[in-house]
C-alpha positions as CSV (number, residue, x, y, z in Angstrom):
1,M,10.3,-27.7,-23.4
2,M,12.2,-30.9,-24.2
3,R,14.0,-32.7,-21.6
4,E,17.0,-34.7,-22.4
5,G,16.4,-38.1,-21.3
6,R,13.5,-38.3,-23.8
7,V,15.5,-37.9,-26.6
8,E,17.7,-40.9,-25.7
9,K,14.4,-43.0,-25.0
10,F,12.3,-42.5,-27.4
11,G,12.7,-42.0,-31.4
12,E,12.2,-38.6,-33.1
13,K,8.5,-38.9,-34.0
14,V,7.9,-39.3,-30.7
15,V,10.2,-36.5,-29.4
16,V,8.2,-34.2,-31.8
17,V,4.9,-35.2,-30.1
18,V,6.3,-34.9,-26.5
19,V,7.7,-31.5,-27.6
20,V,4.1,-30.8,-29.2
21,V,2.4,-32.2,-26.0
22,V,4.5,-30.0,-23.8
23,Q,4.1,-27.1,-25.8
24,W,0.3,-27.6,-25.8
25,E,0.6,-28.0,-22.1
26,E,2.5,-24.6,-21.5
27,E,-0.3,-23.0,-23.8
28,E,-2.8,-24.3,-21.7
29,E,-1.1,-23.0,-19.0
30,E,-0.9,-19.6,-20.5
31,E,-4.6,-19.8,-21.4
32,E,-5.5,-20.6,-17.8
33,E,-3.4,-17.7,-16.5
34,E,-4.9,-15.3,-19.0
35,E,-8.3,-16.6,-17.8
36,E,-7.3,-16.2,-14.3
37,E,-6.2,-12.8,-14.9
38,E,-9.4,-12.1,-16.8
39,E,-11.5,-13.4,-13.9
40,K,-9.4,-11.3,-11.3
41,E,-9.9,-8.1,-13.4
42,E,-13.3,-9.0,-13.9
43,E,-14.1,-9.7,-10.2
44,E,-12.0,-6.3,-9.4
45,E,-14.2,-4.3,-11.6
46,E,-17.6,-5.8,-10.1
47,E,-16.1,-5.2,-6.6
48,E,-15.6,-1.4,-7.7
49,E,-19.1,-1.4,-9.1
50,E,-20.9,-2.8,-5.9
51,E,-18.3,-0.3,-3.9
52,E,-19.6,2.4,-6.1
53,E,-23.4,1.3,-5.8
54,E,-22.8,1.4,-1.9
55,K,-21.7,4.6,-2.0
56,E,-24.4,5.8,-3.9
57,E,-26.8,4.1,-1.8
58,E,-25.4,5.7,1.3
59,E,-25.5,9.0,0.0
60,E,-29.0,8.5,-0.9
61,E,-29.8,7.1,2.3
62,E,-28.0,10.2,4.0
63,E,-30.1,12.5,1.9
64,E,-33.2,10.9,2.6
65,E,-32.3,11.0,6.5
66,E,-31.7,14.7,6.0
67,E,-34.7,15.4,4.3
68,E,-36.8,13.6,7.0
69,E,-34.8,15.3,9.6
70,E,-35.7,18.6,8.2
71,E,-39.2,17.5,7.7
72,E,-39.2,16.7,11.4
73,E,-38.1,19.8,12.5
74,E,-40.5,21.5,10.4
75,D,-43.4,19.6,12.0
76,V,-41.8,20.3,15.4
77,V,-41.9,24.1,14.9
78,R,-45.2,24.0,13.2
79,A,-46.6,21.7,16.4
80,E,-45.0,24.4,18.7
81,V,-46.8,27.1,16.9
82,V,-50.1,25.5,16.8
83,R,-49.9,24.8,20.4
84,V,-48.7,28.6,21.8
85,K,-51.5,30.9,21.2
86,E,-50.5,34.5,21.6
87,G,-51.9,35.6,25.2
88,V,-50.6,36.2,28.4
89,G,-46.9,36.5,28.5
90,F,-46.4,34.8,25.3
91,S,-46.1,36.4,21.5
92,L,-45.2,35.1,18.2
93,L,-42.7,37.2,16.0
94,P,-41.2,36.1,12.8
95,H,-37.7,35.0,13.5
96,P,-35.3,37.4,11.7
97,F,-32.8,35.0,9.9
98,N,-34.7,32.0,8.9
99,G,-38.1,33.4,8.5
100,Q,-39.7,30.8,11.1
101,W,-41.8,31.8,13.8
102,K,-40.3,32.4,17.3
103,V,-42.0,32.1,20.4
104,E,-41.4,34.6,23.3
105,W,-42.2,34.2,26.6
106,D,-42.4,37.1,29.1
107,G,-42.0,34.9,32.0
108,R,-45.3,35.6,33.4
109,V,-47.2,32.6,34.8
110,R,-51.1,31.7,35.0
111,G,-52.7,31.4,38.2
112,R,-54.4,27.9,38.9
113,D,-57.8,29.4,37.7
114,G,-56.5,30.1,34.2
115,K,-57.7,33.7,34.7
116,G,-55.8,36.8,35.0
117,E,-52.3,38.1,34.1
118,G,-50.6,35.8,36.6
119,R,-47.5,36.4,38.2
120,K,-43.6,36.9,37.4
């Protein structure tokens, strides 16, 4: 706190002032260090919160993407069922596992005129 040279140079009153000033500076440094530590902790907490929010947003986006993909798949299946009609070579059957429609084709092809049973 106090330097030896100062005691010889100045009187006791001044030495006390110097000691007080030095102590005040040390207290100020301690306060600054505490403030810096608090700021670091706050920054870390904010970073953690931001990371958590980002993770939550990513999870939500992934869930939304999965839902959209499922909806698209459902749309595709529905579109296939609408486009394919039972008739020459095709039959629509309920799928045994997932309950959706399954299209079966026996390999027959219609002729150019679109009539008849066609060929295999």
